[in-house]
Residue, then its C-alpha position, 0 to 999 in steps of 0.5 A: m565473499e564480495r557482496t557485489y550489491e553493496k556496489i549500488p548506492a542503498e537509495i538506488r537499490w531501494k528503487i530497484a527492489a521496490q520496482a521490482a516488488d511493485y510489478f509483481p502483483y500485476e505480473y502474477d495477476e495476468k498470468f493466472r487470468v490466462i490460465s484460468a481463461g476467465r473461469c476462476d475471476g471471481e476466485i482469483n480476486e478473492a484469493e488476491s483480496e486476502i493476500w493484499k489483507e495478510a501484507g497489511k496485517k504484517q504493518r504491526i510486526i514491521a512497526d514493532e521492529l523499528n519501535f514506532r509509537l502507535e497511540d494516537s491518529y499521527d502515530v498510526a498515520m506515521a507509521y502506515t505511510a512510512i512503512a507503505s512508502s518503503i514498500l512501494g518505493p520513492e515514487t510515492e508522494i505522501e503528505l500527513i496533516k494532523e487535524s482537530g481531535d484524534c484525525t489525521r489526513i493522508t494525501t498521496n499524490s503519486c502512486p506506483m501501483l496506480r502508475i502500473a495498472i495504467e501501464k498494463g491496462t488493467d482495472t484501475q478499480r480492482t488496483e483501488k480494492l486492494c489498496m483498501d484491502y491492504s490499508k484497512a488491514a494495515v491500520n487495523s494491526l497497527n492499533p485497532d481502536y483506528r479506522i481508515d475512512f477513504n475520501r478521494n482516490m486516483c484510482n477513480g480520477d481523483i487528482s489525489c488519494e486522500i484517507v483519513i484515520r481516526k478514533r473509531 
């Protein structure tokens, strides 16, 4: 049996899959809100929040499969950003900086979720909330001894997102 997808270079397959996956949450949200005609917005918001939290929790499974170390803030930040970037795709631009103590700063300079939110005309603060839900659940799943603090956010108009992972 011929595997036609193998004719597409791996980097391009990743880009195609990530782009499709990045649009799904927005398409579902839009369609559910049209169907409910505003009557269920609170319930839709809560359901989406729970879905993103559950997705974040899956980071631990992926990290374990890839044998990521998860012993300090840099390890947790490395696993978190590697997995999140793999899901979001090559458009994501992230920098990690190990700071003093057990603290690592993550700066995101390009995010496909924000780009799509703007393109679709959706509330970027809703995107911010879902990103925070995902990120908090992801970091907690990777190592519950660490927390994530949000310092800047592109969804609120900042030039970049800045989060810090540190010991609780």
